[in-house]
C-alpha positions, 0 to 999 in steps of 0.5 A: 920257600915251602908249598902251601898244603895241596887242600886237593883229595886225590885220586890215583886212575890207572892209565893203558896207553900204546907203545908208541905215546910212552915212547914219548912219554919216555922222551919227555922225562931225558929232558928232563922236566918231566919226574924219573919214569912215565908214568911222572910225565904222563902226570906232567903233562895232563896237568899242565894241558888241563891249565892250558885249555883251563886258560883258554877257556877251552874247559868250564869252570870249576868252584873254588876249595871250600874253605880255601877264600878262593873266588870264581875267576872266567876265562874272560877275567883272565884274558883281562890281565 
């Protein structure tokens, strides 16, 4: 099954992390679930944590992508399903 086209523009950022944080990211890479290097692991960790915070209602709702047909869903609606 192929993935749907990502309608969001990708922006590049630079992170400066201390050596202990990089050590932890490298341990995540060793599990085989977080990419092939510390940078990929950081991307997965940030993405997953944002999803968790959204699910808990701790981040504001993001407007839907224009033309996607998506409807905004509030945190209370997510919990009810």
